[in-house]
N, C-alpha and C positions, 0 to 999 in steps of 0.2 A: 274650592274645598269647603267641606262642612265645618261648622264651629268646633266639633269634637277634634277633628284632625288639626285645625289651626291651633287649638290649645296645646295639643301634644307637641307640635312643632316648636312653639314658643317655649315650652317647658324644657325641651332638649337644648335649645340655644341658651337658655338661662343657666342650665347645669354646666354647659361648656364654658360660659363666661365665668362662673364661680370657680371652676377648676383651674382656669387660666389666670385668675387674679393672684398676684403675689401675696405671700403671707407676711404678716407683721414680723418685724425683726425681734428676736429675743431681747429682753431687757438687759441682760448681762453680756451681750455680744458686742464686738467691735469689728470694723472692717479694716483689712490690710490692703490699702489702695495706694499708699505712697511709699516708695522704697527705692532700691537701686538695682541696676541690671548689669551683668557681665556677660558678653558674648564668648562663650566657652563650650565647645562640643563635648569635652571630657565629662564623664560621670563622677569623677572624684571631686570631693569638696574643694572649692578654690580658696585661695588665701584672701582673708579679709583686707589685707593691706595692698592688694593688687590695685595699681593706679587706673586700671581700665573700668573700674566701677563708675557708673554714671547714674544720675537720678532718673526715675521712671515713675509713671502713674498708671494705675490699673483702672479700667481694662486696657491692656496692651495688645493691640491687634497688629501683627507684623504686616507691613505693606511696603511695596517697592523693592526693586531688584537689589538696591544697595543694602537693604536690611538683611537679605539672604546671601549676601556676598561671602560672609564668613560661616555659612551653614544655617541650619534650622534648629539650633539648640542654644541654650544659655541658662544662666543662673540669676535668680531673683533673691534679694535680701531685704528683710524687713526688721526694723529694730522696735522692740516693745519696752519702752522705758517706764511706762505707768502700770505694768502688770505685776501684781503682788501675789505671792503664794498664799492660798487660804485653805489648803488641804483638799480642794475639790478637783476632780479630773476635768480637763478641758479638751477641746477638739478643734481641729481646723477643717472647715467645710468648704469644698469647691463644688459648685453646681455643675460645672463642666470644665474640661481642659482640652486644648487643641495642641497636641493630641494625647500626650502622656506626661506624667509628672512623677517626681520623687520628692518627698518633703522631709526636712531635717529641722529639729528644734534644739537649739543650743548645741549644734553640731552632732546631735544624735539622730539617727535615722528613725523616722516614724513609720515609713512605709512608702510603697510605690504602686503605680497603677498597673504594672505588668512589665513585659519584656520591652526593651528599647531597640533591639535589632529587628530587621524586616522579616516577617510582618509584625509591625509594632502594635501594641495594644492601643485601642482607640477609645477616647473618653469625651468626644465632642458632644455626645448626648447622654453621658453617664455621670452621675454625681460621685464624689469621692469624699470620704470622711477619715481623718487621721486622728487617733486618740493621743492626747498629750498627757502623760502621767504627771501627777502632782509632784513627783520627786524631781522632775526635770526643770521645774520653775525655779528661777533665781530671784533672790530678794531685790537685786538691782541689775537691770539690764538683761533682756532676753532677745535672742536673735532667731529668726525663721529663715531658712534657706529653702528655696524651691527650684528644682532642676526641671526645665521644660524642654521637650523635644517634639518637633513636628515635621512638616514637609513644606516646601515652598508654597506660599499663599494658603497654607492650612496650619498656621501656627498662631497662638494667642493665649492670653491668660486673663481670666476675669478676676474681679475683686475676691479676696479670700475672707471668709467669715471666721472669727475666733470667738468661741463662747463655751459655755458649760456643756459637757458631754450629754448630760441628762436632757438638755433643751434642744440640742442640735440633732441627736440621733433619731428621734421620732420624725423630724422633717426629712432627714436623709433616707430613712427607711420608706417613708411615704413616697418620696420621689422615685426611689429605685423600684418600688412596687408598681407605680403607675407608668413609669417611663421604660423600665427595662424588663421586669418580670411580665408586665402586661404585653410588652413587645413579643416576648417568647410565646405567650398564649395566643396573641393575634396572628403570629406567624403560623402556628399550628392550625388555627381556624381558617386562615387564608388557604393553606394547603388542602384542607378538607374541602373548602368551597371550590378550589381548583379541580380536585378529583371529581367532585359532584358534577361540575359543569362539563368537563371533558368526557366523563363517562356517559352523561345524558346525550351529548352531541354525537358520540360514537354510536349510540343506539338510535338516535333520531338525527341523521346527518342532514336532513332537509330543514332543520331548525338551527340556523347559525347563531341564534341568541345564546345558546348554551356554550358555544365555542368562545365567543367574545367574553362571556361571563367568566369562564375558566381561565382565559388568558389574563383578564384583569386581576383576578385573584393570584395567579402565578407570579406576575410581575411585582405585585404589591407585597407578596410574602418575602421577597428579597429585601425590600426596605425595612420590613418588620424584623428581619434577621439582623440588620445593621443596628437597630436599637436594642436588640435582645442580647447580642454577644459583643464583648469587648475585644476578643481576639479574632481577627478576620481569618478565614480559611485560605485566602490568597494573599499575595503581596499587596501592600496597601494601595499602590498605584492602580492596580487592576480591580481591586475590590471596590474602591471609591468610584471608578469608572462604571463598574457593573451596577452599583447602587443608584448612581445618578441616571443611568440609562433606563433602569427598571422603573423609576418614577415616571419618566417621559412615556415609556411604552404603556404603563398602567393607565395613564390619563387618556392616551390615544385609543386603547382598547375599550376603555369605559365609554368614550363618546360613541363608538360604533355599537357597543352593547345597548346604550340608551336608545339609539335609533331603532335597533332591531326589537327591543322590548316594546317600543311604541309603534311597531309595524311601519317604520318609515325608512327611507333610503335617500341619502344625500351623497352621491358618489364623490363629488368634487371636494366637499368638506372633509369626508372621511379619508380620501387620498391625501389631502393636505396635512391632516393630523398625523397619519402614519408616515408621511414623508418627513415631517419635522422630527418624529421619533427616530427615524433612520439618520437624519442629519445630526441630531444630538448624540447618538451613539457613536458616529464617526468622529465627532469632535472630542468626545470623552476618551475614546480609546487611541486615537491617532495624534491628538494634540498633546501639549505639555501640561505642566501643573497649572500654569496661568489659564490656559483654555479650559481645563477641567473646572477650575474654581470660579471663573468669572463668565466665560462664554457659555459653559455648561449651565451655570446658574441662570443666565439670561434666557436660555432655551427652555427653562422650566416655566417661564411666564406664559407661553402659549398653552401649556398643559393646564395652568391655573385658569386661563381664559376659557379653555374648553369646559372646565367644571362650571364656571359662571354661565356659559352658553347652555349647558345641559339643564341647569336650574330653570332658566327662563323658557327654554324650549319645552321642558316637561310641564311647567306651569301653564304654558299656552295650550298644550295638548290636553291637560287636565280640565281646562275650561270648556274645551270642545267635547270631551268625553269624560265626565267626572266619574271615574271608577276608583275602587279602593286601591288597586295596585298602582295606579297613576298618582294618587294622592300620597301613597307611601313612598314612591320614587321621588316625588317633589320634596317631601320632608327630609329624606335621606340625603339628597343632593345638597339641599340648603344647609343641613348640619355639616356635611363634608366641607362645603365652601367656607363656613364659619370657622371650623377647626383649622383648616389649612391657612386661612388668612391670619389667624392668631399666631401662627409660627412664622409666616412669610413677611408680614408687614414690618415687624421690628428689624428684620434683616435688610429689607429694601430701604427703609428710612434711615438706617444706620444708628438708631437710638441705642444709647448705652443700656437701657433697660432690658435689652434682649439677653444680657448676661445675668440678669437677676430674675428672669422669668422662672417660676418654680417648676413648670411643666411644659413639655412639648407635646401637643395633642394631635399633630398631623397623622401619626401612625394609627390613631383610632378611626380616622375618617372613612377610608375605603372599606375596612372590614365591617363597620356598622352598616354601611350601605349594602355590602355584599350579602350579609346574612338576612337583612330585611328582604332583599330581592330573591335570595335563595328560597325563602319561605314562600314568596309569591310564585316563583318558577315551579316549585314542587307542587303547589296547589293548582297552578295552571296545567302542569303536566298530568296530574292525577285527574283533573276534570276532563282534559282532552282524551286521556286513556279510557275514562268511563264512557265518554261519548263514542269513542271508537269501538269499545266492547259492545255497547248497546247497538250500534250500527251493524257490527259484525253478526251479533245474534239475530237481528232482524233480517239481515241479508242471508244468513245461513238458513233461517226459518223459511224465507221465501224460496231459496234455492231448493231446500228439501221438499217444500210443497210442490214446486214446479216439477222437480224430479219424480216425486211420487205420482203426480198427475200424468207425466209423460210415460212412466213405467206402466201405470194402470192402463193408459190408452194403448200402449204397445201390447200389453198382455191381452187386452180385449181384442185388438186387431188380430193378434197371433192366434187367439182362440177361435175367432170367427173364421180365419183362413184355414185353420186345421179342421174345424167342423165342416166348412164348405168342401175342403179336399176329401174328407172322409165320406161326406154325402155323395160327392161325385164318384169316388172310387167304389163305394158300395153300390151305387146305381149302375155303374159299368159292370161290376162283377155280377150283380143281380141279372142284368140283361144277358150277359154271356152265359151264366149258368142256366138261366131260364130257356134261352134259345138253343143251347147246345146240349148240356148234360141233362137238363130237365126233360127235353124232348126225347132223349134216348131212354131215360128211366120210364117215362110214360109209355113208350113203345114196348119196353120190356114188361111192364105191367100187363099190357094187353096181349102180349105174345108168349108169356110164360107158360110152360107146359104143366106145371104142378102148383098146387096151392102154396107150398112152402116157398117157391121162387116168387110167386105173386106177393106173398106177405113180405118177403125180403125186399123186393123192389119197392113196394109201397112204403116200407119203413125208411129206406134210403131216400125216397122222394120227400117224405115228411121231414127228415132231418135236413135235407138240402133247403127246403123252404124255411125251416127254423133258422138255419145259419144265415141265409140271405136276408131274412126279415129282422135279424137281431140288431138292436140299437143299444150299445152299452150304456148310453147316458139315460135311458129310460129306467124308471123304477117300477117294480111290481111287488105284489104281496108275497111274502115268504110262504104262507100257507097255500096260495094258489100254485106257486112253482113246485112245492113238494107234492101237491095233489097230482099234477101231471106226471111227476117222477113215479109216484106210487102206481098210477094207472098203467104206465108202460111196464113197470116191474111186475105187476100182477099178471099182465098178459103173458110175459115171458115165463113167469113161474108156472102158469097153467099149462103152457105148452110143454114144459119140462116135468109136469106132474109133481110139482113141489109145493109145499105149503109156505106162504109168505106172511109174516107178522110185521106190521109197519106201525111205529109209534111216533106221533108228532111231538115236537116240543110245545109246552104249554103257552109260550109266548109267540107262537107262529102267527096267530091271527092279527097281532098288533104290530108286527114287524114288516117294514118295507125294505127291500134290497134292490140294488141295481140289477138290471136284466143280465148284464155281463157276469155278475157274481152268480146268479141263479143258473146261467148257462154252464159255467165251468163246474159248479157244484153238481148239477144234474149229470154231467159227463163222468165225473168221478164215481158217483153212486151207481150210475148205469154200468160202468166198467166193473165195479166191485161186485154187483149182483150178477152180471154176466159171467165173470170169472168163476164165481161160486157155483152157478148152474152148469157151466160147461165142464169145469175141471174137477169139482168136488163131488158131483153126483149126490147132492144132499137130499134129505127128505124134508128138511125144514130150513128156511132162511129167515133171519130176524134182522130188521132194520130199526135201529133206535137212535133218536136225535134229541139233544138237549141244547138249550140256549142259556148259558150261565154268564151273566155280566155282558161283556162285549165279545164273547167267544161262542162259536157254534161247534158242537161236538157231534160226530156221527159214528156209529158202530154197525158194521155189516157182519153178522155172525152166521155160520152154517155148521151143520153136523155131519159134513161130508168127510172125505178122505184126508183133507188137510193139504198144505202146500209142500210139506216135507223139505227136502233139500233142493227143490227146483230153483233154477235161476230166474231172475226177473226177465220177463219178455217185453214185447212191444206195448201190451196193454198196461202193465205195471209201470213202465217208464212214462207212458202218457199220463197216468194218474199222478205220478210224482211231479211232472211238469205243470199240470193244471193246479195241483196243490200249491206249488211254488208261486204260480201266478196269483193265487188267492192269498199269498203271504202266510200260508199255513203249512201243515205237515201231514203225512200219511204213513202209517206203519202197518205191517202184517204181523199178527200175533197168533200163537196157537190158541184154539178155543178151549174152554174149561172142560167140556165133555167130548172133546175131539173136534175135528174140523178146523176152520180158520176164522180169525177175527180181524177185520180191517178197521183200523181206527183213523178217523180224519178229524183234525182240529184246525179251524180257520177263524180268524177274527171277523166279527160282523162289521161290515162297512157302514159308514154313515151316509145318509141320503140327503143331499142339499135340497 
């Protein structure tokens, strides 16, 4: 570990040691440690002349079956001969009581810790402060009675501190804040950490580290609830069994979590830890009070050993791979081990000082580690998500590129196949028309009896050659195509002895259009001029064209008889179809001076 992280680790341990150190006793305080005891389960104040009173010294931890033969409740009496009233309020301060007490001063009730029937209020980890009003103090002789009730092997009373209320209350409030109110906050934090771990595991089921993180937090939140609330939600027997079992399961789940966090698997060790948790749970729930108190306590020791193992295991991994998250894990586990030992060692050694310890710090241990690891897990998850998103973007980009290349290659191949098929089909039609229909038209040209039939046959043969030789993908000049249209129209107008006026668009010289567009345009104009010459008998036909923007407009006007109410015939229908093929429109309008006006509007195609 780097020097910076070592300094942080030692600072945390120093803070824990300072918090665990007992505070100095107030100058005006005295301890009630020598008194008398009366085994009596009734909650009513006993007679002070009862011969069953016997001497006792605190701390008084009830042990042995004979001690519980008459029940798990009794009265303590303390005489205060040297206490003189001075007008100041005093208080009786108990750092804990196993499991609940009621306190009387000069046979006046000062208060109780809660209900005495099951589920009874628990104060094994909760401080109690009872105010002694100045009016209750006697000038000579004062007596304190304490009623204690517990359960077999869960009963005991520590020394009681008597002092000024102004001096004892700050210590009491500090202990309640760090011991009980903090327990409530830690329980909420553990539940949030549990929700975080389980929700992430549900989203990423292939990452079991989140599952074991969530289970560790879930089990430890039960222990935090034990320190936070004095009134259990279940009968005390089952509530204590649940709390003890939750501690064992939390340590077992934490061991598996540490392995997964460090990308390690030790199946035998993990199975042994989980098996011990199962065994402890069976002992806690199926055994009696003795098994719960002593055998269940012994089964906590493997959990404590697992914490020590995790510390040394994480330190070893940190030396092999010095990463920030591994260093943080080592520091958190070491702090957890120190806090748990500060609570466990006095109980294991049986030292009387365990009753005078101002704080129990074990409930801080796991939540501190959980939140440190939650930060690293979130950071690791975000980094992994960013990597996956970048990988997905690169993969999607490559897939899109390959798909575009495949589609482009397919389109090219499809276009080549279509072009080849068109060329082959056109070649076949060309040969068929040339060998069959072309030969017949040529024979008709040579054998026609009149010039009109010869001209008609020659015109049909020219159109046939034009159709056969047409390639729609070729581009030609619009001016050239219109010139051929004009030549054909003038020839037909001369035969009909009609005047033809033809005006080109100004942009015709600079425009190129596909040959297919020119072919259909020529057929529409040819049909319009032919209809005017055949049906209108005009003296003049005007063809006007303009190219405005991307649209070509053409008007064929004549001064003939007009179309009147005539219905569209085959020629007009062919004009409509060809205009539709050009994505345009054609209309027949009456002329201004008589006759008919054919209007054609088509978009100018672009030439690649």
